[in-house]
Structure formats: C-alpha cells, structure tokens
C-alpha positions, 0 to 999 in steps of 0.5 A, a space after each residue: 388379412 394377408 401380409 398385414 404387419 400391424 394388427 390391433 396396433 401391435 407391430 407383429 414383426 417386432 414381437 419378442 421371442 421367449 425361450 422355454 425357460 423364460 416362459 416357465 419362469 414368467 408363468 411361475 411369477 404371474 401365478 404368484 400375482 406378479 403383474 409385470 410378469 403377466 404382461 410380459 408373458 402375454 406379449 411374449 406369447 402373441 407370436 403363438 396367437 399370430 401363428 394360429 390366426 394365419 390359419 384363417 386368412 381365407 375367411 376374409 374376416 377382419 384381421 384386427 378382430 380375429 387377432 383380438 379374439 385369439 388374444 382373448 383365448 390366450 388370456 383365458 388360457 393363462 388364467 386357467 393354466 395350472 403348473 401341475 398340469 405337467 404340459 407346456 403352456 403352448 400345448 394347453 393354450 392352442 385349443 383355447 385360442 383356436 376355440 375363441 377365434 372360431 367362436 368369434 367367426 361363428 357368432 359373426 356369421 350371418 347364418 344364425 344357429 340356435 343355442 340348443 343346437 350349438 350347445 349340442 354341437 359343443 358336447 359332441 366336440 367334447 366327446 370327439 376329443 375324448 375319443 381321439 385322446 384314446 387314439 381312436 377314430 372319432 367317427 359319427 357312428 362312434 360319437 352317436 353310440 357314446 352319446 346315445 343319440 341318432 347318427 343324423 343328429 350328430 351330423 346335423 349339429 356338426 354341419 350347423 356350426 361348420 363355417 360356410 366356404 366359397 367354391 372359389 376359396 383357394 385350397 392350394 397355391 404354389 408358384 402362382 398356380 392356385 387350386 380352388 375348391 371348385 376344381 376338386 368337385 366331381 360330378 358322378 353323373 358325368 364320368 367317362 364311364 357313364 358318358 361312354 355308356 350313353 353313347 353306346 345306348 344312343 347307338 343301340 337305339 339308332 339301330 332299332 326300327 322306327 316302330 320300335 323307337 316309337 314304342 319305346 318313346 311312348 312307353 318310357 318317355 311319355 309314360 303310356 300303357 301298352 294298351 294306349 300305345 296299341 290304339 295309337 300305333 294301330 296294332 294289338 297290345 300283344 304285338 306292342 308287348 313283343 316289340 317292346 321286349 325285342 327292342 329292349 333285348 337288342 339294346 341290352 345285347 348292344 351295350 353289354 
C-alpha cells in the first residue's frame, strides 16, 4: 500500500482541498438535496479518508479495498451528519470512517468471530467511549462494572475483535533503522537478575559433598521420598533428612 498514488482509480495526489467555509457551504447545499454539491463534498473530503487509510499501511491489506471502505464510512457520515450537532464534519466523520475500515479488515480476517461475541464487543466499545467522554480512564474493571458483567468477559470480547499482528511488524522506523515488535518483547524468565541467581545457585551446589548432591538430585529432580533415598544410598531416613536439611541451608547461605 505504501506510496501508492492511484487508489480505486482516484489520483490521490490531485485531490482538491476545501476550506472550512467551503465545507460548511457545500454541506448546507447537499442537505437541501443539491446532488452536485454532494459529489463535490465527497471528493473534497477524500483527503480525510486517505489520511486515515495511511494508519493501516502495515496491515498488508489491499489499498483499493481499504480506501473504498473508508469512502463508504465517509458517505455514511455525510448521510448521518446534522448541522445542529455543532461540531466540525471531520470530527464527526473520523470515527465512522475508521469504524468502516476496521470492520472491513475484521470481516476479511481468516479468524472468524461469532456474531454474538462481536455484538458484545461493540457494546463494550460503546461503553468505553462513554467512559472516555467523561474524561475517565476506561479500564476493564470500570467497563465490566458499568455493564454488570465479569471482567474476563470484557477482556475476551475485546481480544476476539483485535486484529492479529506479526512479531515482525515494524513499530518504529527512522533514518532506515527499523524496530520490530519482536524487538520489544521481554522474557521475564531470562532477566539479568535471574541469570545471576542461577549462576550463584550452581556455584552453591558445586560446593556440596557428593552425597548431598545425590540426595538433592534424587529428592528434587527424580521426586523420590526420603525413605526411597535411604534404601538407595544405604543410610537411615533420619540421616537423609539431616543431610538434605544441611544442604539446603548451605545453599541458602551462599545465595542470600
């Protein structure tokens, strides 16, 4: 999609620019049934559609189809806009255009989501918008409380309509340096602190006697009871217990 100029047969580089006053005048005329004004208004606002379509370059979707979906959203916004709203047309149109594009991308996804889950997700999004309009943070907990449903249901529905992404999708690109999503993933099991603790643990175990090492191996790696270990090693269960306790104490002292 990147750098494509002609989309759906439209030369996007040559799209006209309308002033705010021209937009208002054309909107007033088209609402009175002026077809020529309507056509001019649609073409004059295609730059708005194009600016929003650019957000979806990384989706690898067909540029013509995405732009067309955005234009459908633009026309829906024109048909539903009322001059009494007291807001700029672009302010009203942007959510509808984005919604139409996202609906196209979602419906074209090979991962099918049931209608009931999608409907529930749309209700959740509406509640979220209402919370955000009150200048509040729309958390999962707050949405669930307002809808009187469980938090996991809210999270599940939102996840179901989220577009899957590739680990190799670019999330930052500047001066030829591309940062991919995979570059931002963090493995908590491999942090410097945990790695250091593992080294310290290995060194502490190395300082144990051979018998203590064997007892710990049989006890914690092979899952044997102290009675089973005593029979295998040839000492009493009490001695096994004492050696195990001493070994663990030595390890704790070494790594603390």
